[in-house]
Structure formats: structure tokens, C-alpha cells
Chimera marker file (.cmm) of the C-alpha trace (Angstrom):
<marker_set name="trace">
<marker id="1" x="0.000" y="0.000" z="0.000" r="1" g="1" b="0" radius="0.5"/>
<marker id="2" x="1.474" y="3.365" z="-0.978" r="1" g="1" b="0" radius="0.5"/>
<marker id="3" x="2.381" y="5.843" z="1.683" r="1" g="1" b="0" radius="0.5"/>
<marker id="4" x="-0.235" y="8.582" z="1.909" r="1" g="1" b="0" radius="0.5"/>
<marker id="5" x="1.815" y="11.174" z="3.758" r="1" g="1" b="0" radius="0.5"/>
<marker id="6" x="4.596" y="12.722" z="1.676" r="1" g="1" b="0" radius="0.5"/>
<marker id="7" x="8.054" y="11.944" z="2.950" r="1" g="1" b="0" radius="0.5"/>
<marker id="8" x="10.273" y="14.753" z="4.250" r="1" g="1" b="0" radius="0.5"/>
<marker id="9" x="12.647" y="14.228" z="1.318" r="1" g="1" b="0" radius="0.5"/>
<marker id="10" x="9.784" y="14.821" z="-1.110" r="1" g="1" b="0" radius="0.5"/>
<marker id="11" x="8.922" y="18.098" z="0.614" r="1" g="1" b="0" radius="0.5"/>
<marker id="12" x="12.583" y="19.117" z="0.612" r="1" g="1" b="0" radius="0.5"/>
<marker id="13" x="12.724" y="18.387" z="-3.114" r="1" g="1" b="0" radius="0.5"/>
<marker id="14" x="9.667" y="20.551" z="-3.807" r="1" g="1" b="0" radius="0.5"/>
<marker id="15" x="11.011" y="23.399" z="-1.682" r="1" g="1" b="0" radius="0.5"/>
<marker id="16" x="14.375" y="23.214" z="-3.403" r="1" g="1" b="0" radius="0.5"/>
<marker id="17" x="12.667" y="23.437" z="-6.810" r="1" g="1" b="0" radius="0.5"/>
<marker id="18" x="10.742" y="26.515" z="-5.670" r="1" g="1" b="0" radius="0.5"/>
<marker id="19" x="13.988" y="28.131" z="-4.534" r="1" g="1" b="0" radius="0.5"/>
<marker id="20" x="15.493" y="27.242" z="-7.901" r="1" g="1" b="0" radius="0.5"/>
<marker id="21" x="12.525" y="28.835" z="-9.674" r="1" g="1" b="0" radius="0.5"/>
<marker id="22" x="12.701" y="32.015" z="-7.598" r="1" g="1" b="0" radius="0.5"/>
<marker id="23" x="16.411" y="32.365" z="-8.352" r="1" g="1" b="0" radius="0.5"/>
<marker id="24" x="16.528" y="31.387" z="-12.018" r="1" g="1" b="0" radius="0.5"/>
<marker id="25" x="13.108" y="32.279" z="-13.469" r="1" g="1" b="0" radius="0.5"/>
<marker id="26" x="13.918" y="36.030" z="-13.820" r="1" g="1" b="0" radius="0.5"/>
<marker id="27" x="17.068" y="35.100" z="-15.768" r="1" g="1" b="0" radius="0.5"/>
<marker id="28" x="15.042" y="32.865" z="-18.076" r="1" g="1" b="0" radius="0.5"/>
<marker id="29" x="12.470" y="35.609" z="-18.564" r="1" g="1" b="0" radius="0.5"/>
<marker id="30" x="15.245" y="37.990" z="-19.620" r="1" g="1" b="0" radius="0.5"/>
<marker id="31" x="16.555" y="35.622" z="-22.309" r="1" g="1" b="0" radius="0.5"/>
<marker id="32" x="13.248" y="34.036" z="-23.319" r="1" g="1" b="0" radius="0.5"/>
<marker id="33" x="11.753" y="36.144" z="-26.159" r="1" g="1" b="0" radius="0.5"/>
<marker id="34" x="8.212" y="34.725" z="-25.946" r="1" g="1" b="0" radius="0.5"/>
<marker id="35" x="7.578" y="35.319" z="-22.260" r="1" g="1" b="0" radius="0.5"/>
<marker id="36" x="9.617" y="38.525" z="-21.961" r="1" g="1" b="0" radius="0.5"/>
<marker id="37" x="7.325" y="40.931" z="-20.149" r="1" g="1" b="0" radius="0.5"/>
<marker id="38" x="7.429" y="43.785" z="-17.661" r="1" g="1" b="0" radius="0.5"/>
<marker id="39" x="4.249" y="42.661" z="-15.901" r="1" g="1" b="0" radius="0.5"/>
<marker id="40" x="3.997" y="40.408" z="-12.858" r="1" g="1" b="0" radius="0.5"/>
<marker id="41" x="6.002" y="37.196" z="-12.958" r="1" g="1" b="0" radius="0.5"/>
<marker id="42" x="3.715" y="34.546" z="-14.420" r="1" g="1" b="0" radius="0.5"/>
<marker id="43" x="5.063" y="31.057" z="-14.975" r="1" g="1" b="0" radius="0.5"/>
<marker id="44" x="3.631" y="29.916" z="-18.285" r="1" g="1" b="0" radius="0.5"/>
<marker id="45" x="3.022" y="26.201" z="-18.893" r="1" g="1" b="0" radius="0.5"/>
<marker id="46" x="6.077" y="26.144" z="-21.137" r="1" g="1" b="0" radius="0.5"/>
<marker id="47" x="8.351" y="27.438" z="-18.387" r="1" g="1" b="0" radius="0.5"/>
<marker id="48" x="6.442" y="25.351" z="-15.849" r="1" g="1" b="0" radius="0.5"/>
<marker id="49" x="7.106" y="22.122" z="-17.702" r="1" g="1" b="0" radius="0.5"/>
<marker id="50" x="10.718" y="23.109" z="-18.187" r="1" g="1" b="0" radius="0.5"/>
<marker id="51" x="11.161" y="22.909" z="-14.419" r="1" g="1" b="0" radius="0.5"/>
<marker id="52" x="8.340" y="20.570" z="-13.412" r="1" g="1" b="0" radius="0.5"/>
<marker id="53" x="7.955" y="17.679" z="-15.856" r="1" g="1" b="0" radius="0.5"/>
<marker id="54" x="5.877" y="15.807" z="-13.267" r="1" g="1" b="0" radius="0.5"/>
<marker id="55" x="2.174" y="16.175" z="-14.009" r="1" g="1" b="0" radius="0.5"/>
<marker id="56" x="1.246" y="14.546" z="-10.717" r="1" g="1" b="0" radius="0.5"/>
<marker id="57" x="2.375" y="17.524" z="-8.643" r="1" g="1" b="0" radius="0.5"/>
<marker id="58" x="-0.301" y="19.802" z="-10.101" r="1" g="1" b="0" radius="0.5"/>
<marker id="59" x="-2.518" y="17.645" z="-12.355" r="1" g="1" b="0" radius="0.5"/>
<marker id="60" x="-4.373" y="20.616" z="-13.856" r="1" g="1" b="0" radius="0.5"/>
<marker id="61" x="-1.252" y="21.639" z="-15.782" r="1" g="1" b="0" radius="0.5"/>
<link id1="1" id2="2" r="1" g="1" b="0" radius="0.2"/>
<link id1="2" id2="3" r="1" g="1" b="0" radius="0.2"/>
<link id1="3" id2="4" r="1" g="1" b="0" radius="0.2"/>
<link id1="4" id2="5" r="1" g="1" b="0" radius="0.2"/>
<link id1="5" id2="6" r="1" g="1" b="0" radius="0.2"/>
<link id1="6" id2="7" r="1" g="1" b="0" radius="0.2"/>
<link id1="7" id2="8" r="1" g="1" b="0" radius="0.2"/>
<link id1="8" id2="9" r="1" g="1" b="0" radius="0.2"/>
<link id1="9" id2="10" r="1" g="1" b="0" radius="0.2"/>
<link id1="10" id2="11" r="1" g="1" b="0" radius="0.2"/>
<link id1="11" id2="12" r="1" g="1" b="0" radius="0.2"/>
<link id1="12" id2="13" r="1" g="1" b="0" radius="0.2"/>
<link id1="13" id2="14" r="1" g="1" b="0" radius="0.2"/>
<link id1="14" id2="15" r="1" g="1" b="0" radius="0.2"/>
<link id1="15" id2="16" r="1" g="1" b="0" radius="0.2"/>
<link id1="16" id2="17" r="1" g="1" b="0" radius="0.2"/>
<link id1="17" id2="18" r="1" g="1" b="0" radius="0.2"/>
<link id1="18" id2="19" r="1" g="1" b="0" radius="0.2"/>
<link id1="19" id2="20" r="1" g="1" b="0" radius="0.2"/>
<link id1="20" id2="21" r="1" g="1" b="0" radius="0.2"/>
<link id1="21" id2="22" r="1" g="1" b="0" radius="0.2"/>
<link id1="22" id2="23" r="1" g="1" b="0" radius="0.2"/>
<link id1="23" id2="24" r="1" g="1" b="0" radius="0.2"/>
<link id1="24" id2="25" r="1" g="1" b="0" radius="0.2"/>
<link id1="25" id2="26" r="1" g="1" b="0" radius="0.2"/>
<link id1="26" id2="27" r="1" g="1" b="0" radius="0.2"/>
<link id1="27" id2="28" r="1" g="1" b="0" radius="0.2"/>
<link id1="28" id2="29" r="1" g="1" b="0" radius="0.2"/>
<link id1="29" id2="30" r="1" g="1" b="0" radius="0.2"/>
<link id1="30" id2="31" r="1" g="1" b="0" radius="0.2"/>
<link id1="31" id2="32" r="1" g="1" b="0" radius="0.2"/>
<link id1="32" id2="33" r="1" g="1" b="0" radius="0.2"/>
<link id1="33" id2="34" r="1" g="1" b="0" radius="0.2"/>
<link id1="34" id2="35" r="1" g="1" b="0" radius="0.2"/>
<link id1="35" id2="36" r="1" g="1" b="0" radius="0.2"/>
<link id1="36" id2="37" r="1" g="1" b="0" radius="0.2"/>
<link id1="37" id2="38" r="1" g="1" b="0" radius="0.2"/>
<link id1="38" id2="39" r="1" g="1" b="0" radius="0.2"/>
<link id1="39" id2="40" r="1" g="1" b="0" radius="0.2"/>
<link id1="40" id2="41" r="1" g="1" b="0" radius="0.2"/>
<link id1="41" id2="42" r="1" g="1" b="0" radius="0.2"/>
<link id1="42" id2="43" r="1" g="1" b="0" radius="0.2"/>
<link id1="43" id2="44" r="1" g="1" b="0" radius="0.2"/>
<link id1="44" id2="45" r="1" g="1" b="0" radius="0.2"/>
<link id1="45" id2="46" r="1" g="1" b="0" radius="0.2"/>
<link id1="46" id2="47" r="1" g="1" b="0" radius="0.2"/>
<link id1="47" id2="48" r="1" g="1" b="0" radius="0.2"/>
<link id1="48" id2="49" r="1" g="1" b="0" radius="0.2"/>
<link id1="49" id2="50" r="1" g="1" b="0" radius="0.2"/>
<link id1="50" id2="51" r="1" g="1" b="0" radius="0.2"/>
<link id1="51" id2="52" r="1" g="1" b="0" radius="0.2"/>
<link id1="52" id2="53" r="1" g="1" b="0" radius="0.2"/>
<link id1="53" id2="54" r="1" g="1" b="0" radius="0.2"/>
<link id1="54" id2="55" r="1" g="1" b="0" radius="0.2"/>
<link id1="55" id2="56" r="1" g="1" b="0" radius="0.2"/>
<link id1="56" id2="57" r="1" g="1" b="0" radius="0.2"/>
<link id1="57" id2="58" r="1" g="1" b="0" radius="0.2"/>
<link id1="58" id2="59" r="1" g="1" b="0" radius="0.2"/>
<link id1="59" id2="60" r="1" g="1" b="0" radius="0.2"/>
<link id1="60" id2="61" r="1" g="1" b="0" radius="0.2"/>
</marker_set>
């Protein structure tokens, strides 16, 4: 039977990816011609899947 509660390592992995996004997403937005914008930082599905190829984290993407 699969474990229902997420393990601490899984949570650490998710938090580390969010830190990675916060640090590197502005750099990608500067060099990415399609999503270059001066509005609020919005992670498009393209950028989202670049960092999060796992559809089971947020299934609606």
C-alpha cells in the first residue's frame, strides 16, 4: 500500500525546486523572447514544464 503522507525528502525536493525557480526564473524571462514581459512574474506552462515535468504535482497543468 502506498504511503499517503509525503516523505520529508519529497517536501525538501519541492522546496528546493521553488527556490530554484525564484532564483533562475527572472534570468530565463530575460533571455526568453516569448515570455519577456514587464508585468507580474507569471510562470507559463512552457516554463512550468521546463522545471516541473511531473504532471502529478499539479494535475491541472
